Legacy VTK file of the C-alpha trace (Angstrom):
# vtk DataFile Version 3.0
C-alpha trace
ASCII
DATASET POLYDATA
POINTS 98 float
11.881 61.464 224.691
8.276 62.469 224.358
5.454 59.894 224.865
4.898 58.119 221.649
7.638 60.192 219.944
9.220 57.039 218.349
5.950 55.716 217.017
4.894 59.039 215.606
8.298 59.201 214.097
7.986 56.014 212.307
4.332 56.639 211.241
5.459 59.950 209.582
8.454 58.390 207.982
6.453 55.656 206.424
3.759 57.962 205.335
6.393 60.083 203.529
7.696 56.870 201.845
4.161 56.109 200.698
3.685 59.487 199.194
6.937 59.041 197.293
5.624 55.544 196.172
2.533 57.242 194.842
4.721 59.814 193.020
6.714 57.056 191.420
3.532 55.288 190.348
2.082 58.362 188.807
5.319 59.422 187.054
5.659 55.791 185.599
2.035 55.878 184.249
2.570 59.333 182.566
5.995 58.985 181.294
6.866 55.356 180.742
5.205 52.244 179.082
7.246 49.882 181.417
8.437 50.472 185.060
11.625 52.664 185.097
14.383 51.312 187.356
16.202 54.592 186.824
13.221 56.553 188.048
12.967 54.426 191.196
16.813 55.152 191.847
16.304 58.913 191.410
13.362 58.923 193.817
15.385 56.864 196.357
18.155 59.407 196.011
15.846 62.332 196.484
14.329 60.946 199.649
17.901 60.401 201.151
18.834 63.846 199.923
15.861 65.236 201.949
16.870 63.550 204.974
20.545 64.895 204.611
19.381 68.540 203.962
16.227 68.774 206.114
16.206 65.988 208.810
19.782 65.774 209.841
20.339 69.518 210.327
16.913 70.601 211.606
15.455 67.478 213.333
18.543 65.794 214.526
21.011 68.682 214.813
23.628 66.666 213.090
24.369 69.421 210.440
23.810 69.223 206.592
25.001 65.881 205.453
25.657 64.813 209.109
28.743 67.337 209.094
28.741 67.354 212.907
29.049 63.719 213.235
32.423 61.992 213.672
31.235 58.990 211.515
29.748 61.124 208.816
30.967 58.798 205.976
29.515 55.834 207.677
26.105 57.670 208.317
25.905 58.954 204.618
26.791 55.339 203.289
24.104 53.715 205.605
21.533 56.209 204.434
22.388 55.735 200.899
22.115 51.866 201.148
18.724 52.049 202.884
17.238 54.496 200.381
18.570 52.657 197.372
16.881 49.600 198.748
13.726 51.701 198.994
14.055 52.646 195.345
14.612 49.019 194.383
11.426 48.156 196.355
9.470 50.847 194.603
10.550 49.194 191.295
9.869 45.578 192.367
6.369 46.517 193.995
5.544 48.209 190.700
6.503 45.115 188.700
4.500 43.025 190.958
1.298 45.097 191.148
1.105 46.511 187.661
LINES 1 99
98 0 1 2 3 4 5 6 7 8 9 10 11 12 13 14 15 16 17 18 19 20 21 22 23 24 25 26 27 28 29 30 31 32 33 34 35 36 37 38 39 40 41 42 43 44 45 46 47 48 49 50 51 52 53 54 55 56 57 58 59 60 61 62 63 64 65 66 67 68 69 70 71 72 73 74 75 76 77 78 79 80 81 82 83 84 85 86 87 88 89 90 91 92 93 94 95 96 97
């Protein structure tokens, strides 16, 4: 474990989440009159798909979709739930602010 590796990882993770939040806001403003829950879920799914196809195989050496893990299904479900909650949070945040 490198010094400050965990804190840098969290920082980058939340910065990427913030960028996806901005993308959600921009797309909502351009395409919809009201906040789109469906768009929020799509963005949540795209974020988890990125983790499965980029982070797991290249950063964590767990293979695509966690294929090298014994508990692959549990890992995928946990990721889906967390990123579904992220999508719901995007929608709720947009409702509150705009």
